[in-house]
C-alpha positions, 0 to 999 in steps of 0.5 A: 500500500502506498502511503501519502506524504504531504509537502508544505513548501517553505523556501529560503526567504519564508518567515518562520512564524508564517510557515509554522502557522501554516503547518499548524493549520494543516495539522488541525484541518487534516485527520493525521492526528486522529489517533490523539484523544483528550487527556492523552500524553503525547511525546513530541520527539525532536533534536535540540541541537548541540551547543553552538549549532543552529541547524535544528528545527526552530522552537516556533515550529514545535510550538505550532505542532504542540498547539495542534495536539492541544486542540484535541484536548491532549497534553503534549511534551518535548522529549529527547534521549541522552547521547553516547559522547561526552558533551552537553547532552549526556544526561537529562539535566545538561540536555534540558538546560541546553534545550532551554538555551536554544529556545525550547522553553515552556514559554516559547513552545507551550511544552515542558521537556521530559527526557525519554530515557531517564536521568542517565540514559539507562531507563529502557524497555525491551520490545519484541520485533520481527527483525532479521538481526534482532527479535528484541530491541531496547527502547527508551522506557517512556515510549511504553507509557505515552498514548502517542508520538509525533516525531519531528525530524530535521533532514541532514547528511550523516557521517555513518548512516548517509542521512538522518531523518525519521528512521534515524530519529527513531532508531537512534534518537528514541532508544537507550544508551545500550541500544545506541552502543549496540548500533554503533558497534558495527563500524570501526575507524582508523587513522590514515597515515601521515594525515593527523595534525595532533589537534586532539579534537577526537580525544575530547569527543570520544565517549569511551576514551578509545583515542590517545596521542602517541608522538603527536598522532592520534591512535584508536584502540580497536578493542575499546572503540564502539564505532560511534563515528564522533571522531570522523565527524569532528576531524577537520583534516580528513584523518579518520578512515572508515571501511564503509563497504564492510559496515554500512549495511549492518549499521543501517539494518540496526537503525531500522530494526531499532526504529521498528521497535519504537513504532511497535512500542507506541503501538503505531500511534504516531505521526512523522514530520520532517523539516527540509530546511537548513539542510547540512552535510553533518547531523545536528549533533555537531556544533557547526552549520553549513547549508548545502541545499536550498530550503524546500519545506516540511513533509508530513506522513504516517509512515516513517519509511515513506517520508524518508524516501520522499525526503531523499528524492526531494533533496536530490531533485531540488539540488540536482545532485545525489545525496552521496555527492552532497554529503557522504559517499555512503549508499544511504538508501539501503535502510529503505530497502531493509525496512521494506524487506522486514515489512516495516513501512514502504519506500513507495509513496504518493507525494501530495503537494499541499500548495 
């Protein structure tokens, strides 16, 4: 069955306040939120950005989405999970404070921030799934308690999965620290000979202290490394090497099967919204912002696989370049293929241009 994916266009020069009002009006007019009932507790999952980053979905859009949910008499709240790497999002307190610094306050959005995986990222539930790699996956515990989920994703390139959008936001962003570790352990990096400048950025960001300096050159301990990709992301000198051909398929399978666990946990009571605005080569975990594609707008769908497929197609069509040319040379569409193979959504869709 082909799922509808709705496109609300919003270009580079569009005002955020006006575009967010259009998004709220669309959600209130459509039946896409029919799974929400009065007094439901509805998680609105997004990404608050990393310190110094400004590529994330702006708070005004989250306020609009929260308003549409409140129109149905429900109680929405913003949520996120802890990261593996050490920075401003490793625990619930620092993460919530970062969210407020980036404008995600109750006053601005009308919603409180409640972390889905507890204080330290270790609160989880196991969910049975019909996967190829797993029959059970670990999901952030709060998703077993809510009555609905609205997943707000920001489409970006990604140094490990090729791109990040709904599936990545579900599979990594809605799972516990243990689940993140299981997924990241697929890929192991190394340092290219003669390329390391000794800046030590990778040692600062490594969550497992797997990188040390030897004679002014970074050295990665393969026994300690979890393959999270942070060293690749923060290295400015192209000194980190991944054998993508040997790892990308396993990693994308893991992300997709964990994403299926989250959708199973919320019993399919979910809506997916993806921002095709401020699109960057790197994910919002990095404290830098460099736009690579003109703004396109917002996608809305009931199917996370269909919305991801539509997002990739639109980015490539509007830019005239492939995603591998725009961001990282990774066959990122494999995750869509694996989702189809395990019966989780479909990359076949009907694009409905609302304008």
